mmCIF file as Biopython writes it, N, C-alpha, C and O atoms, coordinates in Angstrom:
data_model
#
loop_
_atom_site.group_PDB
_atom_site.id
_atom_site.type_symbol
_atom_site.label_atom_id
_atom_site.label_alt_id
_atom_site.label_comp_id
_atom_site.label_asym_id
_atom_site.label_entity_id
_atom_site.label_seq_id
_atom_site.pdbx_PDB_ins_code
_atom_site.Cartn_x
_atom_site.Cartn_y
_atom_site.Cartn_z
_atom_site.occupancy
_atom_site.B_iso_or_equiv
_atom_site.auth_seq_id
_atom_site.auth_asym_id
_atom_site.pdbx_PDB_model_num
ATOM 1   N N  . MET A ? 1  ? 117.284 51.233 -39.347 1.0 0.0 1  A 1 
ATOM 2   C CA . MET A ? 1  ? 116.341 50.602 -40.261 1.0 0.0 1  A 1 
ATOM 3   C C  . MET A ? 1  ? 116.794 49.164 -40.514 1.0 0.0 1  A 1 
ATOM 4   O O  . MET A ? 1  ? 117.986 48.895 -40.661 1.0 0.0 1  A 1 
ATOM 5   N N  . ARG A ? 2  ? 115.835 48.254 -40.561 1.0 0.0 2  A 1 
ATOM 6   C CA . ARG A ? 2  ? 116.180 46.844 -40.763 1.0 0.0 2  A 1 
ATOM 7   C C  . ARG A ? 2  ? 116.635 46.591 -42.195 1.0 0.0 2  A 1 
ATOM 8   O O  . ARG A ? 2  ? 116.242 47.300 -43.121 1.0 0.0 2  A 1 
ATOM 9   N N  . LYS A ? 3  ? 117.450 45.593 -42.356 1.0 0.0 3  A 1 
ATOM 10  C CA . LYS A ? 3  ? 117.937 45.210 -43.682 1.0 0.0 3  A 1 
ATOM 11  C C  . LYS A ? 3  ? 116.939 44.277 -44.352 1.0 0.0 3  A 1 
ATOM 12  O O  . LYS A ? 3  ? 116.413 43.363 -43.716 1.0 0.0 3  A 1 
ATOM 13  N N  . ALA A ? 4  ? 116.682 44.503 -45.614 1.0 0.0 4  A 1 
ATOM 14  C CA . ALA A ? 4  ? 115.815 43.605 -46.379 1.0 0.0 4  A 1 
ATOM 15  C C  . ALA A ? 4  ? 116.539 42.281 -46.586 1.0 0.0 4  A 1 
ATOM 16  O O  . ALA A ? 4  ? 117.749 42.258 -46.811 1.0 0.0 4  A 1 
ATOM 17  N N  . ARG A ? 5  ? 115.807 41.192 -46.510 1.0 0.0 5  A 1 
ATOM 18  C CA . ARG A ? 5  ? 116.418 39.870 -46.660 1.0 0.0 5  A 1 
ATOM 19  C C  . ARG A ? 5  ? 116.531 39.444 -48.116 1.0 0.0 5  A 1 
ATOM 20  O O  . ARG A ? 5  ? 117.401 38.642 -48.455 1.0 0.0 5  A 1 
ATOM 21  N N  . ASP A ? 6  ? 115.678 39.958 -48.971 1.0 0.0 6  A 1 
ATOM 22  C CA . ASP A ? 6  ? 115.716 39.552 -50.368 1.0 0.0 6  A 1 
ATOM 23  C C  . ASP A ? 6  ? 115.365 40.744 -51.261 1.0 0.0 6  A 1 
ATOM 24  O O  . ASP A ? 6  ? 114.886 41.775 -50.787 1.0 0.0 6  A 1 
ATOM 25  N N  . PHE A ? 7  ? 115.610 40.582 -52.544 1.0 0.0 7  A 1 
ATOM 26  C CA . PHE A ? 7  ? 115.390 41.687 -53.470 1.0 0.0 7  A 1 
ATOM 27  C C  . PHE A ? 7  ? 113.933 42.122 -53.508 1.0 0.0 7  A 1 
ATOM 28  O O  . PHE A ? 7  ? 113.664 43.322 -53.567 1.0 0.0 7  A 1 
ATOM 29  N N  . ASP A ? 8  ? 112.982 41.192 -53.477 1.0 0.0 8  A 1 
ATOM 30  C CA . ASP A ? 8  ? 111.571 41.563 -53.552 1.0 0.0 8  A 1 
ATOM 31  C C  . ASP A ? 8  ? 111.141 42.426 -52.366 1.0 0.0 8  A 1 
ATOM 32  O O  . ASP A ? 8  ? 110.388 43.385 -52.536 1.0 0.0 8  A 1 
ATOM 33  N N  . THR A ? 9  ? 111.611 42.092 -51.179 1.0 0.0 9  A 1 
ATOM 34  C CA . THR A ? 9  ? 111.300 42.897 -49.994 1.0 0.0 9  A 1 
ATOM 35  C C  . THR A ? 9  ? 111.925 44.275 -50.124 1.0 0.0 9  A 1 
ATOM 36  O O  . THR A ? 9  ? 111.286 45.287 -49.838 1.0 0.0 9  A 1 
ATOM 37  N N  . TRP A ? 10 ? 113.165 44.307 -50.552 1.0 0.0 10 A 1 
ATOM 38  C CA . TRP A ? 10 ? 113.889 45.563 -50.737 1.0 0.0 10 A 1 
ATOM 39  C C  . TRP A ? 10 ? 113.207 46.415 -51.808 1.0 0.0 10 A 1 
ATOM 40  O O  . TRP A ? 10 ? 113.058 47.625 -51.633 1.0 0.0 10 A 1 
ATOM 41  N N  . ALA A ? 11 ? 112.790 45.791 -52.924 1.0 0.0 11 A 1 
ATOM 42  C CA . ALA A ? 11 ? 112.114 46.509 -54.007 1.0 0.0 11 A 1 
ATOM 43  C C  . ALA A ? 11 ? 110.790 47.093 -53.529 1.0 0.0 11 A 1 
ATOM 44  O O  . ALA A ? 11 ? 110.415 48.190 -53.945 1.0 0.0 11 A 1 
ATOM 45  N N  . ALA A ? 12 ? 110.080 46.381 -52.667 1.0 0.0 12 A 1 
ATOM 46  C CA . ALA A ? 12 ? 108.826 46.903 -52.112 1.0 0.0 12 A 1 
ATOM 47  C C  . ALA A ? 12 ? 109.092 48.154 -51.280 1.0 0.0 12 A 1 
ATOM 48  O O  . ALA A ? 12 ? 108.319 49.111 -51.333 1.0 0.0 12 A 1 
ATOM 49  N N  . GLU A ? 13 ? 110.176 48.150 -50.516 1.0 0.0 13 A 1 
ATOM 50  C CA . GLU A ? 13 ? 110.554 49.335 -49.740 1.0 0.0 13 A 1 
ATOM 51  C C  . GLU A ? 13 ? 110.882 50.498 -50.676 1.0 0.0 13 A 1 
ATOM 52  O O  . GLU A ? 13 ? 110.478 51.633 -50.423 1.0 0.0 13 A 1 
ATOM 53  N N  . ALA A ? 14 ? 111.605 50.218 -51.744 1.0 0.0 14 A 1 
ATOM 54  C CA . ALA A ? 14 ? 111.940 51.262 -52.717 1.0 0.0 14 A 1 
ATOM 55  C C  . ALA A ? 14 ? 110.672 51.803 -53.371 1.0 0.0 14 A 1 
ATOM 56  O O  . ALA A ? 14 ? 110.549 53.011 -53.572 1.0 0.0 14 A 1 
ATOM 57  N N  . SER A ? 15 ? 109.742 50.936 -53.701 1.0 0.0 15 A 1 
ATOM 58  C CA . SER A ? 15 ? 108.481 51.360 -54.316 1.0 0.0 15 A 1 
ATOM 59  C C  . SER A ? 15 ? 107.693 52.270 -53.386 1.0 0.0 15 A 1 
ATOM 60  O O  . SER A ? 15 ? 107.143 53.281 -53.823 1.0 0.0 15 A 1 
ATOM 61  N N  . ARG A ? 16 ? 107.637 51.915 -52.107 1.0 0.0 16 A 1 
ATOM 62  C CA . ARG A ? 16 ? 106.927 52.765 -51.138 1.0 0.0 16 A 1 
ATOM 63  C C  . ARG A ? 16 ? 107.567 54.144 -51.063 1.0 0.0 16 A 1 
ATOM 64  O O  . ARG A ? 16 ? 106.866 55.152 -50.969 1.0 0.0 16 A 1 
ATOM 65  N N  . GLU A ? 17 ? 108.885 54.192 -51.104 1.0 0.0 17 A 1 
ATOM 66  C CA . GLU A ? 17 ? 109.572 55.486 -51.058 1.0 0.0 17 A 1 
ATOM 67  C C  . GLU A ? 17 ? 109.277 56.292 -52.319 1.0 0.0 17 A 1 
ATOM 68  O O  . GLU A ? 17 ? 109.065 57.502 -52.239 1.0 0.0 17 A 1 
ATOM 69  N N  . LEU A ? 18 ? 109.260 55.643 -53.481 1.0 0.0 18 A 1 
ATOM 70  C CA . LEU A ? 18 ? 108.918 56.351 -54.716 1.0 0.0 18 A 1 
ATOM 71  C C  . LEU A ? 18 ? 107.510 56.933 -54.624 1.0 0.0 18 A 1 
ATOM 72  O O  . LEU A ? 18 ? 107.273 58.055 -55.072 1.0 0.0 18 A 1 
ATOM 73  N N  . ALA A ? 19 ? 106.578 56.180 -54.049 1.0 0.0 19 A 1 
ATOM 74  C CA . ALA A ? 19 ? 105.209 56.680 -53.864 1.0 0.0 19 A 1 
ATOM 75  C C  . ALA A ? 19 ? 105.202 57.854 -52.884 1.0 0.0 19 A 1 
ATOM 76  O O  . ALA A ? 19 ? 104.478 58.828 -53.092 1.0 0.0 19 A 1 
ATOM 77  N N  . ASN A ? 20 ? 105.995 57.770 -51.826 1.0 0.0 20 A 1 
ATOM 78  C CA . ASN A ? 20 ? 106.089 58.877 -50.866 1.0 0.0 20 A 1 
ATOM 79  C C  . ASN A ? 20 ? 106.644 60.136 -51.520 1.0 0.0 20 A 1 
ATOM 80  O O  . ASN A ? 20 ? 106.332 61.251 -51.100 1.0 0.0 20 A 1 
ATOM 81  N N  . LEU A ? 21 ? 107.459 59.956 -52.539 1.0 0.0 21 A 1 
ATOM 82  C CA . LEU A ? 21 ? 108.046 61.097 -53.250 1.0 0.0 21 A 1 
ATOM 83  C C  . LEU A ? 21 ? 107.092 61.688 -54.284 1.0 0.0 21 A 1 
ATOM 84  O O  . LEU A ? 21 ? 107.401 62.709 -54.899 1.0 0.0 21 A 1 
ATOM 85  N N  . GLY A ? 22 ? 105.935 61.056 -54.480 1.0 0.0 22 A 1 
ATOM 86  C CA . GLY A ? 22 ? 104.930 61.617 -55.373 1.0 0.0 22 A 1 
ATOM 87  C C  . GLY A ? 22 ? 104.601 60.803 -56.607 1.0 0.0 22 A 1 
ATOM 88  O O  . GLY A ? 22 ? 103.735 61.195 -57.389 1.0 0.0 22 A 1 
ATOM 89  N N  . MET A ? 23 ? 105.268 59.686 -56.797 1.0 0.0 23 A 1 
ATOM 90  C CA . MET A ? 23 ? 104.967 58.844 -57.954 1.0 0.0 23 A 1 
ATOM 91  C C  . MET A ? 23 ? 103.705 58.036 -57.652 1.0 0.0 23 A 1 
ATOM 92  O O  . MET A ? 23 ? 103.559 57.532 -56.538 1.0 0.0 23 A 1 
ATOM 93  N N  . PRO A ? 24 ? 102.791 57.901 -58.615 1.0 0.0 24 A 1 
ATOM 94  C CA . PRO A ? 24 ? 101.618 57.055 -58.381 1.0 0.0 24 A 1 
ATOM 95  C C  . PRO A ? 24 ? 102.053 55.633 -58.006 1.0 0.0 24 A 1 
ATOM 96  O O  . PRO A ? 24 ? 102.973 55.084 -58.612 1.0 0.0 24 A 1 
ATOM 97  N N  . MET A ? 25 ? 101.397 55.045 -57.015 1.0 0.0 25 A 1 
ATOM 98  C CA . MET A ? 25 ? 101.803 53.738 -56.499 1.0 0.0 25 A 1 
ATOM 99  C C  . MET A ? 25 ? 101.797 52.666 -57.582 1.0 0.0 25 A 1 
ATOM 100 O O  . MET A ? 25 ? 102.669 51.797 -57.592 1.0 0.0 25 A 1 
ATOM 101 N N  . LEU A ? 26 ? 100.822 52.714 -58.499 1.0 0.0 26 A 1 
ATOM 102 C CA . LEU A ? 26 ? 100.796 51.710 -59.571 1.0 0.0 26 A 1 
ATOM 103 C C  . LEU A ? 26 ? 102.059 51.765 -60.416 1.0 0.0 26 A 1 
ATOM 104 O O  . LEU A ? 26 ? 102.565 50.729 -60.847 1.0 0.0 26 A 1 
ATOM 105 N N  . ASP A ? 27 ? 102.568 52.963 -60.654 1.0 0.0 27 A 1 
ATOM 106 C CA . ASP A ? 27 ? 103.818 53.111 -61.399 1.0 0.0 27 A 1 
ATOM 107 C C  . ASP A ? 27 ? 105.017 52.733 -60.531 1.0 0.0 27 A 1 
ATOM 108 O O  . ASP A ? 27 ? 105.934 52.050 -60.986 1.0 0.0 27 A 1 
ATOM 109 N N  . ALA A ? 28 ? 104.996 53.182 -59.287 1.0 0.0 28 A 1 
ATOM 110 C CA . ALA A ? 28 ? 106.126 52.951 -58.378 1.0 0.0 28 A 1 
ATOM 111 C C  . ALA A ? 28 ? 106.394 51.468 -58.167 1.0 0.0 28 A 1 
ATOM 112 O O  . ALA A ? 28 ? 107.546 51.062 -58.016 1.0 0.0 28 A 1 
ATOM 113 N N  . LYS A ? 29 ? 105.336 50.652 -58.156 1.0 0.0 29 A 1 
ATOM 114 C CA . LYS A ? 29 ? 105.506 49.215 -57.936 1.0 0.0 29 A 1 
ATOM 115 C C  . LYS A ? 29 ? 106.326 48.553 -59.033 1.0 0.0 29 A 1 
ATOM 116 O O  . LYS A ? 29 ? 106.963 47.527 -58.795 1.0 0.0 29 A 1 
ATOM 117 N N  . HIS A ? 30 ? 106.318 49.128 -60.232 1.0 0.0 30 A 1 
ATOM 118 C CA . HIS A ? 30 ? 106.992 48.504 -61.370 1.0 0.0 30 A 1 
ATOM 119 C C  . HIS A ? 30 ? 108.425 48.994 -61.587 1.0 0.0 30 A 1 
ATOM 120 O O  . HIS A ? 30 ? 109.221 48.306 -62.226 1.0 0.0 30 A 1 
ATOM 121 N N  . VAL A ? 31 ? 108.752 50.153 -61.071 1.0 0.0 31 A 1 
ATOM 122 C CA . VAL A ? 31 ? 110.064 50.751 -61.352 1.0 0.0 31 A 1 
ATOM 123 C C  . VAL A ? 31 ? 111.238 49.839 -60.986 1.0 0.0 31 A 1 
ATOM 124 O O  . VAL A ? 31 ? 112.124 49.654 -61.820 1.0 0.0 31 A 1 
ATOM 125 N N  . PRO A ? 32 ? 111.289 49.256 -59.776 1.0 0.0 32 A 1 
ATOM 126 C CA . PRO A ? 32 ? 112.456 48.416 -59.458 1.0 0.0 32 A 1 
ATOM 127 C C  . PRO A ? 32 ? 112.611 47.205 -60.380 1.0 0.0 32 A 1 
ATOM 128 O O  . PRO A ? 32 ? 113.714 46.678 -60.525 1.0 0.0 32 A 1 
ATOM 129 N N  . TYR A ? 33 ? 111.529 46.766 -60.997 1.0 0.0 33 A 1 
ATOM 130 C CA . TYR A ? 33 ? 111.600 45.613 -61.904 1.0 0.0 33 A 1 
ATOM 131 C C  . TYR A ? 33 ? 111.820 46.059 -63.347 1.0 0.0 33 A 1 
ATOM 132 O O  . TYR A ? 33 ? 112.500 45.375 -64.112 1.0 0.0 33 A 1 
ATOM 133 N N  . ASP A ? 34 ? 111.245 47.211 -63.724 1.0 0.0 34 A 1 
ATOM 134 C CA . ASP A ? 34 ? 111.489 47.742 -65.066 1.0 0.0 34 A 1 
ATOM 135 C C  . ASP A ? 34 ? 112.947 48.175 -65.220 1.0 0.0 34 A 1 
ATOM 136 O O  . ASP A ? 34 ? 113.521 48.067 -66.303 1.0 0.0 34 A 1 
ATOM 137 N N  . LYS A ? 35 ? 113.531 48.655 -64.151 1.0 0.0 35 A 1 
ATOM 138 C CA . LYS A ? 35 ? 114.938 49.101 -64.127 1.0 0.0 35 A 1 
ATOM 139 C C  . LYS A ? 35 ? 115.753 48.172 -63.232 1.0 0.0 35 A 1 
ATOM 140 O O  . LYS A ? 35 ? 116.610 48.615 -62.468 1.0 0.0 35 A 1 
ATOM 141 N N  . GLU A ? 36 ? 115.467 46.876 -63.344 1.0 0.0 36 A 1 
ATOM 142 C CA . GLU A ? 36 ? 116.018 45.903 -62.392 1.0 0.0 36 A 1 
ATOM 143 C C  . GLU A ? 36 ? 117.536 45.867 -62.371 1.0 0.0 36 A 1 
ATOM 144 O O  . GLU A ? 36 ? 118.122 45.704 -61.301 1.0 0.0 36 A 1 
ATOM 145 N N  . GLU A ? 37 ? 118.184 46.009 -63.496 1.0 0.0 37 A 1 
ATOM 146 C CA . GLU A ? 37 ? 119.652 45.940 -63.503 1.0 0.0 37 A 1 
ATOM 147 C C  . GLU A ? 37 ? 120.240 46.986 -62.560 1.0 0.0 37 A 1 
ATOM 148 O O  . GLU A ? 37 ? 121.124 46.681 -61.759 1.0 0.0 37 A 1 
ATOM 149 N N  . TRP A ? 38 ? 119.744 48.223 -62.658 1.0 0.0 38 A 1 
ATOM 150 C CA . TRP A ? 38 ? 120.262 49.303 -61.811 1.0 0.0 38 A 1 
ATOM 151 C C  . TRP A ? 38 ? 119.884 49.067 -60.349 1.0 0.0 38 A 1 
ATOM 152 O O  . TRP A ? 38 ? 120.735 49.156 -59.464 1.0 0.0 38 A 1 
ATOM 153 N N  . PHE A ? 39 ? 118.604 48.765 -60.095 1.0 0.0 39 A 1 
ATOM 154 C CA . PHE A ? 39 ? 118.156 48.565 -58.718 1.0 0.0 39 A 1 
ATOM 155 C C  . PHE A ? 39 ? 118.826 47.342 -58.091 1.0 0.0 39 A 1 
ATOM 156 O O  . PHE A ? 39 ? 119.179 47.382 -56.913 1.0 0.0 39 A 1 
ATOM 157 N N  . ARG A ? 40 ? 119.008 46.269 -58.840 1.0 0.0 40 A 1 
ATOM 158 C CA . ARG A ? 40 ? 119.651 45.074 -58.284 1.0 0.0 40 A 1 
ATOM 159 C C  . ARG A ? 40 ? 121.119 45.358 -57.956 1.0 0.0 40 A 1 
ATOM 160 O O  . ARG A ? 40 ? 121.633 44.862 -56.954 1.0 0.0 40 A 1 
ATOM 161 N N  . ARG A ? 41 ? 121.788 46.142 -58.782 1.0 0.0 41 A 1 
ATOM 162 C CA . ARG A ? 41 ? 123.181 46.503 -58.490 1.0 0.0 41 A 1 
ATOM 163 C C  . ARG A ? 41 ? 123.256 47.260 -57.159 1.0 0.0 41 A 1 
ATOM 164 O O  . ARG A ? 41 ? 124.155 47.018 -56.353 1.0 0.0 41 A 1 
ATOM 165 N N  . GLU A ? 42 ? 122.315 48.169 -56.938 1.0 0.0 42 A 1 
ATOM 166 C CA . GLU A ? 42 ? 122.278 48.912 -55.674 1.0 0.0 42 A 1 
ATOM 167 C C  . GLU A ? 42 ? 121.973 47.970 -54.500 1.0 0.0 42 A 1 
ATOM 168 O O  . GLU A ? 42 ? 122.597 48.074 -53.444 1.0 0.0 42 A 1 
ATOM 169 N N  . PHE A ? 43 ? 121.025 47.062 -54.683 1.0 0.0 43 A 1 
ATOM 170 C CA . PHE A ? 43 ? 120.673 46.071 -53.655 1.0 0.0 43 A 1 
ATOM 171 C C  . PHE A ? 43 ? 121.881 45.210 -53.309 1.0 0.0 43 A 1 
ATOM 172 O O  . PHE A ? 43 ? 122.196 45.014 -52.135 1.0 0.0 43 A 1 
ATOM 173 N N  . ASP A ? 44 ? 122.556 44.696 -54.336 1.0 0.0 44 A 1 
ATOM 174 C CA . ASP A ? 44 ? 123.718 43.832 -54.118 1.0 0.0 44 A 1 
ATOM 175 C C  . ASP A ? 44 ? 124.852 44.562 -53.404 1.0 0.0 44 A 1 
ATOM 176 O O  . ASP A ? 44 ? 125.649 43.944 -52.697 1.0 0.0 44 A 1 
ATOM 177 N N  . ALA A ? 45 ? 124.919 45.879 -53.592 1.0 0.0 45 A 1 
ATOM 178 C CA . ALA A ? 45 ? 125.958 46.674 -52.936 1.0 0.0 45 A 1 
ATOM 179 C C  . ALA A ? 45 ? 125.581 47.020 -51.493 1.0 0.0 45 A 1 
ATOM 180 O O  . ALA A ? 45 ? 126.371 47.630 -50.772 1.0 0.0 45 A 1 
ATOM 181 N N  . GLY A ? 46 ? 124.369 46.627 -51.073 1.0 0.0 46 A 1 
ATOM 182 C CA . GLY A ? 46 ? 123.955 46.874 -49.696 1.0 0.0 46 A 1 
ATOM 183 C C  . GLY A ? 46 ? 123.358 48.246 -49.461 1.0 0.0 46 A 1 
ATOM 184 O O  . GLY A ? 46 ? 123.259 48.695 -48.319 1.0 0.0 46 A 1 
ATOM 185 N N  . GLU A ? 47 ? 122.959 48.915 -50.530 1.0 0.0 47 A 1 
ATOM 186 C CA . GLU A ? 47 ? 122.395 50.255 -50.388 1.0 0.0 47 A 1 
ATOM 187 C C  . GLU A ? 47 ? 121.007 50.205 -49.757 1.0 0.0 47 A 1 
ATOM 188 O O  . GLU A ? 47 ? 120.280 49.223 -49.906 1.0 0.0 47 A 1 
ATOM 189 N N  . ASP A ? 48 ? 120.654 51.265 -49.058 1.0 0.0 48 A 1 
ATOM 190 C CA . ASP A ? 48 ? 119.341 51.404 -48.448 1.0 0.0 48 A 1 
ATOM 191 C C  . ASP A ? 48 ? 118.292 51.613 -49.538 1.0 0.0 48 A 1 
ATOM 192 O O  . ASP A ? 48 ? 118.509 52.396 -50.463 1.0 0.0 48 A 1 
ATOM 193 N N  . ALA A ? 49 ? 117.164 50.923 -49.440 1.0 0.0 49 A 1 
ATOM 194 C CA . ALA A ? 49 ? 116.120 50.996 -50.466 1.0 0.0 49 A 1 
ATOM 195 C C  . ALA A ? 49 ? 115.568 52.412 -50.618 1.0 0.0 49 A 1 
ATOM 196 O O  . ALA A ? 49 ? 115.379 52.885 -51.739 1.0 0.0 49 A 1 
ATOM 197 N N  . ALA A ? 50 ? 115.310 53.086 -49.505 1.0 0.0 50 A 1 
ATOM 198 C CA . ALA A ? 50 ? 114.747 54.435 -49.570 1.0 0.0 50 A 1 
ATOM 199 C C  . ALA A ? 50 ? 115.728 55.416 -50.211 1.0 0.0 50 A 1 
ATOM 200 O O  . ALA A ? 50 ? 115.336 56.249 -51.028 1.0 0.0 50 A 1 
ATOM 201 N N  . MET A ? 51 ? 116.989 55.315 -49.842 1.0 0.0 51 A 1 
ATOM 202 C CA . MET A ? 51 ? 117.996 56.213 -50.428 1.0 0.0 51 A 1 
ATOM 203 C C  . MET A ? 51 ? 118.158 55.937 -51.917 1.0 0.0 51 A 1 
ATOM 204 O O  . MET A ? 51 ? 118.321 56.870 -52.704 1.0 0.0 51 A 1 
ATOM 205 N N  . THR A ? 52 ? 118.115 54.679 -52.308 1.0 0.0 52 A 1 
ATOM 206 C CA . THR A ? 52 ? 118.212 54.315 -53.717 1.0 0.0 52 A 1 
ATOM 207 C C  . THR A ? 52 ? 117.031 54.875 -54.489 1.0 0.0 52 A 1 
ATOM 208 O O  . THR A ? 52 ? 117.202 55.407 -55.586 1.0 0.0 52 A 1 
ATOM 209 N N  . ALA A ? 53 ? 115.832 54.761 -53.926 1.0 0.0 53 A 1 
ATOM 210 C CA . ALA A ? 53 ? 114.637 55.297 -54.581 1.0 0.0 53 A 1 
ATOM 211 C C  . ALA A ? 53 ? 114.741 56.808 -54.737 1.0 0.0 53 A 1 
ATOM 212 O O  . ALA A ? 53 ? 114.393 57.349 -55.786 1.0 0.0 53 A 1 
ATOM 213 N N  . GLN A ? 54 ? 115.213 57.488 -53.706 1.0 0.0 54 A 1 
ATOM 214 C CA . GLN A ? 54 ? 115.367 58.939 -53.785 1.0 0.0 54 A 1 
ATOM 215 C C  . GLN A ? 54 ? 116.364 59.323 -54.870 1.0 0.0 54 A 1 
ATOM 216 O O  . GLN A ? 54 ? 116.131 60.265 -55.627 1.0 0.0 54 A 1 
ATOM 217 N N  . GLU A ? 55 ? 117.464 58.601 -54.944 1.0 0.0 55 A 1 
ATOM 218 C CA . GLU A ? 55 ? 118.472 58.875 -55.971 1.0 0.0 55 A 1 
ATOM 219 C C  . GLU A ? 55 ? 117.888 58.672 -57.363 1.0 0.0 55 A 1 
ATOM 220 O O  . GLU A ? 55 ? 118.072 59.515 -58.242 1.0 0.0 55 A 1 
ATOM 221 N N  . TRP A ? 56 ? 117.186 57.560 -57.572 1.0 0.0 56 A 1 
ATOM 222 C CA . TRP A ? 56 ? 116.595 57.280 -58.881 1.0 0.0 56 A 1 
ATOM 223 C C  . TRP A ? 56 ? 115.557 58.341 -59.232 1.0 0.0 56 A 1 
ATOM 224 O O  . TRP A ? 56 ? 115.529 58.835 -60.359 1.0 0.0 56 A 1 
ATOM 225 N N  . PHE A ? 57 ? 114.701 58.693 -58.265 1.0 0.0 57 A 1 
ATOM 226 C CA . PHE A ? 57 ? 113.643 59.681 -58.484 1.0 0.0 57 A 1 
ATOM 227 C C  . PHE A ? 57 ? 114.236 61.038 -58.861 1.0 0.0 57 A 1 
ATOM 228 O O  . PHE A ? 57 ? 113.719 61.716 -59.749 1.0 0.0 57 A 1 
ATOM 229 N N  . SER A ? 58 ? 115.300 61.427 -58.200 1.0 0.0 58 A 1 
ATOM 230 C CA . SER A ? 58 ? 115.937 62.726 -58.456 1.0 0.0 58 A 1 
ATOM 231 C C  . SER A ? 58 ? 116.607 62.801 -59.817 1.0 0.0 58 A 1 
ATOM 232 O O  . SER A ? 58 ? 116.740 63.883 -60.388 1.0 0.0 58 A 1 
ATOM 233 N N  . ASN A ? 59 ? 117.030 61.655 -60.340 1.0 0.0 59 A 1 
ATOM 234 C CA . ASN A ? 59 ? 117.785 61.646 -61.592 1.0 0.0 59 A 1 
ATOM 235 C C  . ASN A ? 59 ? 116.998 61.161 -62.798 1.0 0.0 59 A 1 
ATOM 236 O O  . ASN A ? 59 ? 117.561 61.048 -63.887 1.0 0.0 59 A 1 
ATOM 237 N N  . ASN A ? 60 ? 115.718 60.872 -62.634 1.0 0.0 60 A 1 
ATOM 238 C CA . ASN A ? 60 ? 114.924 60.356 -63.748 1.0 0.0 60 A 1 
ATOM 239 C C  . ASN A ? 60 ? 113.618 61.065 -63.897 1.0 0.0 60 A 1 
ATOM 240 O O  . ASN A ? 60 ? 112.838 60.742 -64.793 1.0 0.0 60 A 1 
#
């Protein structure tokens, strides 16, 4: 899987994964920004967007 070049691209990938997991897309689009501190920490650590979304979805 290709690496996202910036946080917005990475957040869009995470949002798509949240929607694939069953979250309404309108809600999924906002999660990485509403919880930006957590998602940005994962992004900065080089984590995969889809795996991060799955982890967040499973724990929230």
